[in-house]
GUNU-256469 format. One record per residue (C-alpha): residue number from 1; residue in three letters; x, y, z. Coordinates in Angstrom, 3 decimals, always signed. Each point is the difference from the previous one (the first is absolute). Layout:
BEGIN
> NUM; ALA; X; Y; Z
...
REM end
This chain:
BEGIN
> 1; UNK; +52.642; +11.488; +23.361
> 2; UNK; -3.009; -1.962; +1.123
> 3; UNK; -3.410; +0.283; -1.316
> 4; UNK; -3.258; +1.940; +1.354
> 5; UNK; -1.735; -3.648; +0.627
> 6; UNK; +3.450; -1.003; +1.725
> 7; UNK; -0.081; +2.469; +2.379
> 8; UNK; -3.720; +0.144; +0.919
> 9; UNK; +0.974; -4.251; +0.783
> 10; UNK; +2.989; +0.429; +2.377
> 11; UNK; -1.477; +3.003; +1.531
> 12; UNK; -2.379; -1.543; +3.652
> 13; UNK; -2.927; +1.919; +0.013
> 14; UNK; -1.637; +1.591; +3.509
> 15; UNK; -2.884; -0.954; +1.019
> 16; UNK; -2.125; +3.275; -1.042
> 17; UNK; -1.125; +0.123; +3.983
> 18; UNK; +3.517; +0.251; +0.959
> 19; UNK; +1.086; +2.859; -2.645
> 20; UNK; -3.683; +1.710; +1.213
> 21; UNK; +1.721; +0.131; +3.551
> 22; UNK; +3.028; +2.587; -1.592
> 23; UNK; -3.130; +2.853; -0.472
> 24; UNK; -1.631; -1.004; +3.439
> 25; UNK; -2.571; -1.817; -1.000
> 26; UNK; -1.328; -3.254; +1.125
> 27; UNK; -1.766; -3.367; -1.611
> 28; UNK; -3.849; +2.160; +1.007
> 29; UNK; +1.005; +2.286; -2.217
> 30; UNK; +0.527; -1.875; -3.269
> 31; UNK; -1.951; -2.145; -2.397
> 32; UNK; +2.026; -2.530; -0.853
> 33; UNK; +0.120; -1.461; -3.745
> 34; UNK; +2.073; -2.788; +1.087
> 35; UNK; +3.282; +0.465; +1.505
> 36; UNK; +1.832; +2.161; -1.831
> 37; UNK; -2.362; +2.636; -1.078
> 38; UNK; -2.777; +2.031; +2.121
> 39; UNK; -2.523; +3.024; -0.444
> 40; UNK; +0.538; +2.541; +3.271
> 41; UNK; -3.434; +0.603; +1.457
> 42; UNK; -1.682; +3.443; +0.072
> 43; UNK; +0.286; -0.241; +3.977
> 44; UNK; +3.610; -0.195; +0.374
> 45; UNK; -0.028; +3.126; -3.336
> 46; UNK; -2.249; +2.174; +2.011
> 47; UNK; +1.759; -0.805; +3.148
> 48; UNK; +3.524; +1.623; -1.242
> 49; UNK; -1.862; +2.440; -2.015
> 50; UNK; +0.712; +3.136; +2.640
> 51; UNK; +3.871; -1.265; -0.177
> 52; UNK; +2.304; +3.187; -1.379
> 53; UNK; +1.092; -1.550; -3.098
> 54; UNK; +3.922; -1.410; -1.419
> 55; UNK; +1.273; +1.128; -2.708
> 56; UNK; -1.322; -0.795; -3.231
> 57; UNK; +2.572; -0.504; -2.904
> 58; UNK; -0.929; +0.369; -3.561
> 59; UNK; +1.966; -2.290; -2.564
> 60; UNK; -0.327; +1.087; -3.721
> 61; UNK; +1.766; -0.688; -3.484
> 62; UNK; +0.988; +2.102; -2.934
> 63; UNK; -2.303; -1.239; -3.180
> 64; UNK; -0.203; -4.131; -0.129
> 65; UNK; +1.323; -1.472; -2.788
> 66; UNK; +0.226; -3.993; -1.119
> 67; UNK; +3.675; +0.036; +1.923
> 68; UNK; -1.763; +0.021; +3.036
> 69; UNK; +0.789; +2.650; +2.847
> 70; UNK; -0.297; -2.035; +3.587
> 71; UNK; -2.706; +2.559; +1.638
> 72; UNK; -1.382; -2.616; +2.203
> 73; UNK; +2.761; -2.148; +0.637
> 74; UNK; +1.365; +3.680; +1.228
> 75; UNK; -2.367; +0.327; +1.987
> 76; UNK; +0.052; -3.619; +1.817
> 77; UNK; +3.583; +0.467; +0.278
> 78; UNK; +0.022; +3.406; +1.659
> 79; UNK; -2.720; -1.020; +2.342
> 80; UNK; +2.422; -3.336; +1.185
> 81; UNK; +2.975; +2.126; +0.217
> 82; UNK; -1.908; +2.794; +2.150
> 83; UNK; -1.258; -3.165; +2.179
> 84; UNK; +4.230; -1.035; -0.186
> 85; UNK; +0.866; +3.969; +1.201
> 86; UNK; -2.402; -1.336; +3.590
> 87; UNK; -3.196; +2.438; -1.614
> 88; UNK; -3.430; -1.340; +0.659
> 89; UNK; -1.393; -0.381; -3.672
> 90; UNK; -2.873; -0.915; -2.227
> 91; UNK; +0.088; +0.065; -3.542
> 92; UNK; -2.947; +0.271; -1.648
> 93; UNK; -0.769; -0.810; -3.734
> 94; UNK; -2.804; -0.967; -3.165
> 95; UNK; -1.665; -3.199; -0.524
> 96; UNK; +1.301; -1.039; -3.090
> 97; UNK; -2.869; -0.899; -2.764
> 98; UNK; -0.418; -3.169; -1.734
> 99; UNK; +0.048; +1.095; -3.430
> 100; UNK; +3.644; +1.340; +0.164
> 101; UNK; +1.063; -3.143; +2.088
> 102; UNK; -0.698; -2.262; -2.726
> 103; UNK; +0.806; +2.651; -2.790
> 104; UNK; +3.480; +2.104; -0.648
> 105; UNK; +0.534; +1.134; +3.161
> 106; UNK; -0.062; -3.366; +1.897
> 107; UNK; -0.299; +0.016; +4.182
> 108; UNK; +0.513; +3.758; +1.797
> 109; UNK; +1.481; -1.680; +3.569
> 110; UNK; +3.355; +1.765; -0.084
> 111; UNK; +3.328; -2.105; -1.369
> 112; UNK; +2.784; -1.612; +0.809
> 113; UNK; +0.043; +0.199; +4.075
> 114; UNK; -1.766; +3.023; +0.081
> 115; UNK; -3.538; -1.563; -0.254
> 116; UNK; -3.570; -0.609; +1.834
> 117; UNK; -0.961; -3.617; +0.971
> 118; UNK; -1.938; -1.883; -0.966
> 119; UNK; +0.597; +1.437; -3.317
> 120; UNK; -1.918; -3.034; -1.753
> 121; UNK; -2.943; +0.888; +1.925
> 122; UNK; +0.107; +3.941; -0.738
> 123; UNK; +0.388; -0.391; -3.669
> 124; UNK; -3.236; -2.299; +0.092
> 125; UNK; -2.973; +0.490; +1.868
> 126; UNK; +1.290; +1.175; +3.628
> 127; UNK; -2.956; +0.654; +1.922
> 128; UNK; -2.620; +0.570; -2.667
> 129; UNK; +0.196; +3.899; -0.033
> 130; UNK; +0.294; +0.690; -3.651
> 131; UNK; -2.921; -3.171; -0.226
> 132; UNK; -2.088; +2.110; +2.243
> 133; UNK; +0.797; +3.122; -2.251
> 134; UNK; -1.005; -1.743; -3.052
> 135; UNK; -3.092; -1.658; +1.516
> 136; UNK; -1.229; +3.824; +1.675
> 137; UNK; +0.757; +1.531; -3.431
> 138; UNK; -1.925; -2.473; -2.162
> 139; UNK; -2.913; -0.348; +2.465
> 140; UNK; -0.341; +3.611; -1.097
> 141; UNK; -0.040; -0.193; -3.553
> 142; UNK; -3.149; -3.136; +0.625
> 143; UNK; -2.151; +2.512; +1.818
> 144; UNK; +0.555; +2.932; -2.659
> 145; UNK; -0.948; -2.983; -2.233
> 146; UNK; -3.038; -0.934; +2.005
> 147; UNK; -1.045; +3.136; +0.557
> 148; UNK; -0.572; +0.944; -4.280
> 149; UNK; -1.284; -3.736; +0.392
> 150; UNK; -2.928; +1.115; +2.735
> 151; UNK; -1.125; +3.054; -2.071
> 152; UNK; +2.930; +2.578; +0.465
> 153; UNK; -1.445; +1.687; +2.814
> 154; UNK; +3.092; +2.492; +0.248
> 155; UNK; -0.328; +0.517; -3.830
> 156; UNK; +3.356; -0.789; -0.474
> 157; UNK; +1.041; +0.357; -3.619
> 158; UNK; +1.353; -3.439; -1.055
> 159; UNK; +2.800; +1.537; -2.557
> 160; UNK; +1.272; +2.352; +2.966
> 161; UNK; +1.051; -2.733; +2.438
> 162; UNK; +3.143; +0.537; +1.184
> 163; UNK; +0.679; -2.784; +2.567
> 164; UNK; +1.625; -3.190; -1.629
> 165; UNK; +0.738; -3.455; +1.174
> 166; UNK; +2.929; -1.340; +1.280
> 167; UNK; +2.299; -3.138; +0.379
> 168; UNK; +3.499; -0.590; +1.785
> 169; UNK; +1.892; -1.484; -3.225
> 170; UNK; +1.169; +2.119; -3.546
> 171; UNK; -2.627; -0.678; -2.258
> 172; UNK; -0.119; +1.953; -3.277
> 173; UNK; -3.091; -1.796; -1.571
> 174; UNK; -2.128; +1.483; +2.720
> 175; UNK; +1.192; +3.940; -1.030
> 176; UNK; -3.595; +0.195; -1.594
> 177; UNK; -2.689; -1.883; +0.283
> 178; UNK; -3.775; +0.033; -0.235
> 179; UNK; -2.513; -1.291; +2.804
> 180; UNK; -3.464; -0.685; +0.479
> 181; UNK; -0.652; -2.047; -3.062
> 182; UNK; -1.258; -2.831; +1.417
> 183; UNK; -3.722; +0.409; +0.637
> 184; UNK; -2.371; +3.012; -1.996
> 185; UNK; -0.975; +1.957; +3.177
> 186; UNK; +3.823; +0.360; +0.490
> 187; UNK; +1.815; +3.573; -1.208
> 188; UNK; +2.645; -0.768; -1.925
> 189; UNK; +2.805; +2.263; +0.234
> 190; UNK; +3.872; +0.145; -0.537
> 191; UNK; +2.250; -0.494; +3.109
> 192; UNK; +3.929; -1.159; +0.314
> 193; UNK; +1.677; -1.555; +3.308
> 194; UNK; +2.994; +2.006; +1.404
> 195; UNK; +2.404; -1.811; +2.027
> 196; UNK; -1.025; -0.251; +4.215
> 197; UNK; +2.579; +2.233; +0.980
> 198; UNK; -1.288; +2.449; -2.444
> 199; UNK; -3.225; +0.193; +1.633
> 200; UNK; -0.905; +3.272; +1.693
> 201; UNK; -1.024; -2.896; +3.170
> 202; UNK; +3.447; -0.425; +0.147
> 203; UNK; +0.800; +3.735; +0.093
> 204; UNK; -2.717; +0.235; +2.886
> 205; UNK; +1.149; -2.513; +1.700
> 206; UNK; +3.779; +1.430; +0.410
> 207; UNK; -1.619; +3.315; +0.878
> 208; UNK; -2.334; -1.080; +2.983
> 209; UNK; +1.177; +0.454; +3.411
> 210; UNK; -2.610; -2.151; +1.344
> 211; UNK; -2.724; -2.035; -0.760
> 212; UNK; -2.562; +3.214; +0.299
> 213; UNK; +1.756; +1.714; -2.275
> 214; UNK; +0.398; -2.584; -2.526
> 215; UNK; -3.828; -0.655; +0.295
> 216; UNK; -0.303; +4.170; -0.709
> 217; UNK; +2.587; -0.210; -2.613
> 218; UNK; -1.518; -3.219; -2.050
> 219; UNK; -3.423; +1.793; -0.100
> 220; UNK; +1.392; +3.170; -1.888
> 221; UNK; +1.085; -1.832; -3.470
> 222; UNK; -0.930; +0.599; -2.620
> 223; UNK; -1.661; -2.269; -2.144
> 224; UNK; -1.589; +0.984; -2.993
> 225; UNK; -2.391; +3.456; -1.378
> 226; UNK; -3.196; +0.549; -0.440
> 227; UNK; -1.894; +0.936; -2.842
> 228; UNK; +0.560; +3.706; +1.356
> 229; UNK; +3.621; -0.322; +0.518
> 230; UNK; -0.630; -0.455; +4.133
> 231; UNK; +2.915; -2.170; +1.473
> 232; UNK; -1.271; -3.210; +1.741
> 233; UNK; +1.678; -1.435; +2.691
> 234; UNK; +0.104; -3.031; +1.956
> 235; UNK; -2.484; +1.840; +2.442
> 236; UNK; -2.426; +0.268; -2.388
> 237; UNK; +0.149; -3.705; -0.667
> 238; UNK; -0.043; -0.916; +3.373
> 239; UNK; +2.759; -2.420; -0.072
> 240; UNK; +2.639; +1.991; +2.369
> 241; UNK; -0.798; -2.908; +3.136
> 242; UNK; +0.446; -3.182; -1.870
> 243; UNK; +3.253; +1.608; -1.194
> 244; UNK; +0.730; +0.690; +3.359
> 245; UNK; -0.267; -3.380; +1.256
> 246; UNK; +1.970; -1.464; -3.150
> 247; UNK; +2.853; +2.132; +1.049
> 248; UNK; +0.015; -0.270; +3.709
> 249; UNK; +2.619; -2.307; -0.086
> 250; UNK; +2.097; +1.011; -2.727
> 251; UNK; +0.393; +3.782; +1.978
> 252; UNK; +2.199; -1.272; +2.566
> 253; UNK; +3.408; -0.298; -0.464
> 254; UNK; +2.316; -3.029; -1.162
> 255; UNK; +2.611; -0.971; +2.802
> 256; UNK; +3.312; -1.943; -1.595
> 257; UNK; +3.518; -0.084; +0.073
> 258; UNK; +3.488; +1.024; -1.562
> 259; UNK; +2.613; -3.093; -0.410
> 260; UNK; +1.672; +2.065; +3.231
> 261; UNK; -2.929; -0.214; +1.882
> 262; UNK; -0.977; +3.619; -0.403
> 263; UNK; -4.020; +1.036; +0.337
> 264; UNK; -1.701; +0.579; -3.254
> 265; UNK; -3.268; +1.150; -0.434
> 266; UNK; -1.095; -0.983; -3.999
> 267; UNK; -3.495; +1.871; -0.703
> 268; UNK; -1.721; +1.407; -2.699
> 269; UNK; +1.193; +0.439; -3.733
> 270; UNK; -1.562; +2.655; -2.566
> 271; UNK; +1.455; +0.686; -3.542
> 272; UNK; +2.699; +2.752; +0.636
> 273; UNK; -0.842; +1.140; -3.637
> 274; UNK; -3.720; +0.019; +0.145
> 275; UNK; -0.142; +0.666; +4.118
> 276; UNK; +2.039; +0.968; +2.578
> 277; UNK; +2.383; -2.787; +0.252
> 278; UNK; +0.676; -0.722; +3.335
> 279; UNK; -0.705; -2.292; +3.273
> 280; UNK; -2.860; +0.666; +2.364
> 281; UNK; -0.517; +2.978; +2.243
> 282; UNK; -0.996; -2.346; +2.630
> 283; UNK; +3.586; -2.091; -0.297
> 284; UNK; +1.901; +2.893; -0.481
> 285; UNK; -1.622; +1.753; +3.105
> 286; UNK; +0.014; -3.134; +2.267
> 287; UNK; +4.010; -0.747; -0.982
> 288; UNK; +0.576; +3.769; +1.043
> 289; UNK; -1.480; -0.141; +3.397
> 290; UNK; +1.868; -3.483; +1.006
> 291; UNK; +3.095; +1.227; -1.144
> 292; UNK; +3.182; +2.394; +0.069
> 293; UNK; +0.189; -0.558; -3.908
> 294; UNK; -2.395; -1.111; -2.820
> 295; UNK; +1.620; -0.855; -3.463
> 296; UNK; -2.517; +0.064; -2.772
> 297; UNK; -0.232; +0.316; -4.095
> 298; UNK; -1.998; +1.967; -2.636
> 299; UNK; -1.136; -1.700; -3.112
> 300; UNK; +2.772; +1.028; -2.974
> 301; UNK; +1.990; +2.775; -0.021
> 302; UNK; +0.037; +3.655; +2.064
> 303; UNK; -1.833; +1.504; -3.169
> 304; UNK; -3.192; -1.859; +0.392
> 305; UNK; +0.280; -2.389; +3.897
> 306; UNK; +1.223; +2.753; +2.076
> 307; UNK; -1.605; +2.725; -0.901
> 308; UNK; -3.066; -1.745; -0.137
> 309; UNK; +1.169; -1.488; +3.601
> 310; UNK; +0.946; +3.616; +0.878
> 311; UNK; -3.422; +1.868; -1.227
> 312; UNK; -2.495; -2.622; +0.587
> 313; UNK; +0.849; -2.428; +2.705
> 314; UNK; +2.469; +2.156; +2.495
> 315; UNK; -2.855; +2.447; -0.754
> 316; UNK; -2.699; -2.646; +1.888
> 317; UNK; +2.480; -0.520; +2.611
> 318; UNK; +1.006; +3.098; +0.542
> 319; UNK; +3.236; -0.384; +0.423
> 320; UNK; +3.700; -0.427; -2.120
> 321; UNK; +2.347; -2.230; -0.492
> 322; UNK; +3.121; +0.726; +1.879
> 323; UNK; +2.916; -0.493; -3.086
> 324; UNK; -0.836; -1.329; -3.250
> 325; UNK; +2.562; -2.824; -1.543
> 326; UNK; +0.532; +0.183; -3.604
> 327; UNK; +0.511; -3.496; -1.749
> 328; UNK; +2.270; +0.244; -2.740
> 329; UNK; +2.023; -2.963; -1.979
> 330; UNK; +2.843; +0.309; -2.447
> 331; UNK; -2.011; -2.309; -2.812
> 332; UNK; -2.630; +2.252; +0.380
> 333; UNK; +1.657; +3.224; -0.166
> 334; UNK; +1.717; -1.815; -3.060
> 335; UNK; -3.371; -0.372; -2.008
> 336; UNK; -1.443; +3.802; +0.631
> 337; UNK; +3.510; +1.030; -1.540
> 338; UNK; -1.032; -1.906; -2.979
> 339; UNK; +1.981; -3.464; +0.626
> 340; UNK; -1.864; -2.968; -1.678
> 341; UNK; -1.004; -2.629; +2.331
> 342; UNK; +2.289; -2.690; -1.490
> 343; UNK; +2.940; +2.138; +0.596
> 344; UNK; -0.657; +0.157; +3.526
> 345; UNK; +2.551; -2.683; +1.094
> 346; UNK; +2.772; +2.742; -1.643
> 347; UNK; +1.695; +2.667; +1.908
> 348; UNK; -1.116; +3.112; -1.418
> 349; UNK; +0.625; +3.151; +2.029
> 350; UNK; -0.981; +2.276; -2.916
> 351; UNK; -3.740; -1.411; +0.029
> 352; UNK; -0.253; +0.410; +4.013
> 353; UNK; +1.408; +3.342; -0.333
> 354; UNK; -2.898; +1.120; -2.687
> 355; UNK; -2.908; -1.902; +2.273
> 356; UNK; +1.012; +1.641; +3.478
> 357; UNK; -2.102; +2.678; -1.171
> 358; UNK; -2.973; -1.942; +1.019
> 359; UNK; +1.425; -0.427; +3.405
> 360; UNK; +0.659; +3.276; -0.045
> 361; UNK; -3.695; +1.388; -0.426
> 362; UNK; -1.515; -2.321; +2.623
> 363; UNK; +2.289; +1.688; +2.114
> 364; UNK; -1.552; +3.059; -0.406
> 365; UNK; -3.138; -1.071; +0.216
> 366; UNK; +0.746; -1.605; +3.518
> 367; UNK; +1.233; +3.249; +0.897
> 368; UNK; -3.462; +2.046; -0.917
> 369; UNK; -1.298; -2.196; +2.965
> 370; UNK; +2.797; +1.353; +2.134
> 371; UNK; +0.895; -3.560; +0.918
> 372; UNK; +3.391; -1.103; +0.848
> 373; UNK; +1.254; -2.779; -2.173
> 374; UNK; +2.516; -2.264; -0.812
> 375; UNK; +1.002; -1.771; -3.231
> 376; UNK; +0.362; -4.274; +0.135
> 377; UNK; +2.272; -0.899; -2.769
> 378; UNK; -1.267; -3.603; +0.182
> 379; UNK; +2.428; -2.118; -0.956
> 380; UNK; +0.060; -2.562; -2.943
> 381; UNK; +2.154; -2.981; -0.814
> 382; UNK; +1.488; +1.545; -2.946
> 383; UNK; +0.385; +3.247; +1.063
> 384; UNK; +3.190; +1.116; -0.391
> 385; UNK; +2.600; +2.135; +2.006
> 386; UNK; +0.509; +2.960; -2.308
> 387; UNK; -3.652; -0.253; -0.214
> 388; UNK; -1.336; +0.362; +3.572
> 389; UNK; +2.768; +2.731; +0.931
> 390; UNK; -1.386; +1.838; -3.070
> 391; UNK; -3.093; +0.493; +1.702
> 392; UNK; +0.995; +0.066; +3.700
> 393; UNK; +2.452; +2.890; -1.089
> 394; UNK; -2.357; +1.877; -2.214
> 395; UNK; -2.058; +0.110; +3.580
> 396; UNK; +2.418; +0.817; +2.457
> 397; UNK; +0.922; +2.748; -2.796
> 398; UNK; -3.587; +1.305; +0.116
> 399; UNK; -0.621; -0.404; +3.583
> 400; UNK; -2.455; -2.807; +0.010
> 401; UNK; +0.461; -2.848; +2.728
> 402; UNK; +0.279; -3.335; -1.709
> 403; UNK; +0.890; -3.247; +1.494
> 404; UNK; +0.809; -3.111; -2.340
> 405; UNK; -2.706; -2.679; +1.222
> 406; UNK; +0.584; -3.771; -0.628
> 407; UNK; -2.653; -1.590; +2.531
> 408; UNK; -0.700; -2.437; -2.940
> 409; UNK; +3.072; -1.871; +0.684
> 410; UNK; +0.962; +0.922; +3.384
> 411; UNK; -3.079; +0.682; +1.853
> 412; UNK; -0.388; +2.282; +2.841
> 413; UNK; +4.250; +0.489; +0.044
> 414; UNK; -0.459; +1.391; -3.997
> 415; UNK; -2.602; +3.054; +1.511
> 416; UNK; +1.913; +1.177; +3.333
> 417; UNK; +1.542; +2.680; -1.763
> 418; UNK; -3.176; +1.492; -1.489
> 419; UNK; -1.958; -1.138; +3.228
> 420; UNK; +2.913; +2.601; +2.224
> 421; UNK; -0.884; +2.735; -2.866
> 422; UNK; -3.644; +0.106; +0.725
> 423; UNK; +0.362; -0.369; +3.614
> 424; UNK; +2.283; +3.054; -0.226
> 425; UNK; -2.281; +1.796; -2.570
> 426; UNK; -3.377; -0.611; +2.486
> 427; UNK; +2.032; +0.990; +3.549
> 428; UNK; -1.268; +3.661; -0.911
> 429; UNK; -3.309; +0.248; +2.898
> 430; UNK; -1.530; +2.572; -1.894
> 431; UNK; -4.005; -0.257; -0.840
> 432; UNK; +0.004; -1.389; -3.381
> 433; UNK; -3.307; +1.679; -1.234
> 434; UNK; -1.953; -1.334; -2.888
> 435; UNK; +1.202; +1.951; -3.314
> 436; UNK; -1.935; -1.127; -3.274
> 437; UNK; +1.184; +1.843; -2.899
> 438; UNK; -3.720; +1.428; -0.702
> 439; UNK; -2.910; +1.386; +1.620
> 440; UNK; -3.488; -1.501; +0.325
> 441; UNK; -1.008; +3.291; -0.698
> 442; UNK; +1.787; +0.340; -3.618
> 443; UNK; -2.134; -1.195; -3.293
> 444; UNK; -0.076; -2.757; -1.167
> 445; UNK; +1.842; +1.278; -2.732
> 446; UNK; +2.584; +1.803; +2.173
> 447; UNK; +0.739; -3.626; +1.738
> 448; UNK; +0.779; -1.444; -3.022
> 449; UNK; +2.224; +2.277; -1.153
> 450; UNK; +1.861; +0.287; +3.118
> 451; UNK; +0.555; -3.400; +0.027
> 452; UNK; +0.798; -0.232; -3.469
> 453; UNK; +2.585; +2.518; -0.379
> 454; UNK; +1.574; -0.162; +3.947
> 455; UNK; +0.404; -3.993; -0.074
> 456; UNK; +0.302; -1.066; -3.519
> 457; UNK; +1.440; +3.335; -1.507
> 458; UNK; -2.558; +0.450; -2.602
> 459; UNK; -0.144; +3.136; -2.051
> 460; UNK; -3.592; +0.267; +0.059
> 461; UNK; -3.149; -2.006; +0.123
> 462; UNK; -2.814; -0.270; -2.661
> 463; UNK; -3.721; -1.429; +0.808
> 464; UNK; -2.111; -1.623; -2.776
> 465; UNK; -3.266; +1.271; -0.104
> 466; UNK; -1.731; -3.079; +1.426
> 467; UNK; +2.259; +0.869; +2.803
> 468; UNK; -0.941; +4.007; +0.174
> 469; UNK; -3.720; -1.436; +0.097
> 470; UNK; +0.495; -2.125; +2.459
> 471; UNK; +2.095; +2.619; +2.344
> 472; UNK; -3.631; +2.442; -0.576
> 473; UNK; -1.708; -2.793; +1.435
> 474; UNK; +2.592; -1.276; +2.791
> 475; UNK; -0.663; +3.432; +1.268
> 476; UNK; -3.515; +0.174; -0.149
> 477; UNK; -0.016; -3.284; +2.254
> 478; UNK; +2.108; +1.129; +2.700
> 479; UNK; +2.859; -1.800; -0.818
> 480; UNK; +2.779; +2.517; -1.072
> 481; UNK; +1.378; +0.049; +4.225
> 482; UNK; +1.187; -3.649; -1.177
> 483; UNK; +3.920; -1.098; +0.018
> 484; UNK; +0.816; -0.931; -3.257
> 485; UNK; +1.497; -3.621; -1.147
> 486; UNK; +1.535; +0.764; -2.939
> 487; UNK; +0.251; -3.258; -2.356
> 488; UNK; +2.486; -0.177; -2.351
> 489; UNK; +2.811; -2.747; -1.323
> 490; UNK; +2.537; -0.711; +2.471
> 491; UNK; +2.876; -0.414; -2.398
> 492; UNK; +0.728; +3.467; -1.009
> 493; UNK; -0.229; +3.610; +2.587
> 494; UNK; -2.364; +0.555; -3.291
> 495; UNK; -3.183; -1.085; -1.317
> 496; UNK; +1.979; -1.981; -2.721
> 497; UNK; +1.428; -3.037; +1.132
> 498; UNK; +2.837; -0.192; -2.507
> 499; UNK; +1.504; +3.357; +0.909
> 500; UNK; +2.858; -1.101; +2.846
> 501; UNK; +2.402; +1.865; +1.888
> 502; UNK; -2.089; +3.623; +1.007
> 503; UNK; -1.371; +1.508; -2.998
> 504; UNK; +0.048; +3.283; -0.520
> 505; UNK; -2.583; +2.408; -1.480
> 506; UNK; -2.957; -2.405; +0.281
> 507; UNK; -3.949; +0.886; -0.345
> 508; UNK; -1.909; -2.666; +2.593
> 509; UNK; -3.823; -0.674; -1.791
> 510; UNK; -2.613; -0.925; +2.579
> 511; UNK; -2.537; -2.095; -2.168
> 512; UNK; -2.493; -0.300; +2.307
> 513; UNK; -0.953; +0.090; +3.773
> 514; UNK; -1.375; -2.227; +2.494
> 515; UNK; -1.962; -0.155; +2.938
> 516; UNK; +1.330; -1.812; +2.729
> 517; UNK; -1.773; +1.273; +3.048
> 518; UNK; -0.419; -2.624; +2.222
> 519; UNK; +3.671; +0.389; +0.276
> 520; UNK; +0.016; +3.237; -0.244
> 521; UNK; +1.761; +1.453; -2.636
> 522; UNK; -0.229; +0.999; -4.409
> 523; UNK; +1.913; -2.821; -1.813
> 524; UNK; +1.737; +1.906; -3.158
> 525; UNK; +0.267; -2.151; -2.438
> 526; UNK; +3.078; +0.946; -2.625
> 527; UNK; +1.628; -1.900; -2.975
> 528; UNK; -0.797; -4.469; -0.059
> 529; UNK; -0.547; -1.192; +3.670
> 530; UNK; -1.111; -3.565; +0.113
> 531; UNK; -2.147; -1.165; +2.344
> 532; UNK; -0.496; -3.455; -0.981
> 533; UNK; +3.528; -1.385; -1.491
> 534; UNK; +0.584; -2.527; -2.000
> 535; UNK; +2.447; -3.657; +0.464
> 536; UNK; +3.235; +0.010; -1.996
> 537; UNK; +0.780; -2.676; -2.198
> 538; UNK; +2.304; -1.722; +2.671
> 539; UNK; -1.541; +0.622; +3.278
> 540; UNK; +1.213; -0.788; +3.582
> 541; UNK; -2.660; -2.660; +0.581
> 542; UNK; +2.055; -1.836; -2.755
> 543; UNK; +2.443; -0.669; +2.843
> 544; UNK; -1.991; -0.742; +3.288
> 545; UNK; -1.115; -3.072; +1.060
> 546; UNK; +0.139; -2.578; +3.478
> 547; UNK; +2.126; -2.562; +0.882
> 548; UNK; +0.362; -2.047; +3.135
> 549; UNK; -2.020; +3.011; +1.244
> 550; UNK; +2.745; +2.877; -0.662
> 551; UNK; -1.234; +2.412; -2.179
> 552; UNK; +2.548; +0.786; -3.073
> 553; UNK; -0.698; +3.033; -2.192
> 554; UNK; +0.717; +3.927; -0.282
> 555; UNK; -0.555; +0.916; +3.328
REM end
């Protein structure tokens, strides 16, 4: 089998101006970053805003495992397959963060014959969007400390500054630091770094509908509290204009292509555990205005990514996906059935029988939103016929549409059955109304309880004393009408990463709340959620190099 690198080298990319013609764009509509990637101008975006939307297809998955599910590969392959069937199709994905690329995860541009290219650019600096977000985030930190140094007119409590610095790299040593130590007049305080994609600036950029909305959202971000416990915002610091200037290019979506020349927008990348985990509203909306189908994905499993996609992102766009694809793999189902990672190459139908309950719960969650769905069983090389047939027979016996996806090894040919099933599901011309699982008029507690019980299957939710106090304060500040962004481990339906499969009778504990007022949601933190990952003992960076202008590594 060809390696990812061999495949990419064999595929001759089209000039991005040629790819743009597929969606009726000219060279004047593009801001070129070399021959194979470009940003789409706001003139072009505004020109198509009144077009009727095409069909949005959401790709989600079971709870992720170290064995991999292939969600991005499936998303790209499905887009190529729909194009092969003759439908005008676009793909909308998130941008990879440098931290995970250099760490355990490696590249995030799909795999096999279902990749977006140029993959080395996408996985590295791309068009500089994440660097711009890093600069904007850290400008706020600099202004806060300068304000403390210059007399603190806003009466900011140095011990209640909630804004943290960022960098786009895994560096655990920066999780907690102390700043303000170089001059006597400075105000020393504890601070820390998050990875850039966990910054609220990233969430704001991905939910903004245009430049004016971006500026308005940035101005609302809460960065600290004063000594009277009143929130201090970006607007109070008079920095929203400068932030908008730093992000004026980053807000424009990036156009690239797949190996099979399907147009793809890769734009934005908020964390799916601490934020809403989906590419930008601008990219998804534009793609839906210029194509019949737009295939997009949400971070992690349906419990985290899909729920937030529906209740936060789709609420912003006032629409819903026409259908949902739930990606599962034999390997991941085995791990949810208590198989050991070192035994995954061995046939184990019994482990699949135990682990399939995880898939079953995610199907139920999709049904909570009244969405039609298809299971995409992503085939890996060592899957046996007995294992594949068990899952397919289980699905058919329970009336779950299922398709064996082989897009990794066959490209669009390996996803034609999945694409045909999606077309059939979305042939219904009925108006698809937005159907979040909770109303914004519900209380903060009721929203959290609804998510935990309907999506996770929790028995109950407990709130710490700190969370209870914060809810009272948030109500006073008028933040109680915002959506909820749950922050929990992606590895389990519960807030305990060790509980695989479908846990029963568990309680979700909300330890504290975080206001992301610019993004427009309240973050409810459960369990241990990492906003600055560390590098593994042997990171992907060890295998990367440039030889004779060719990139080698884990892309």
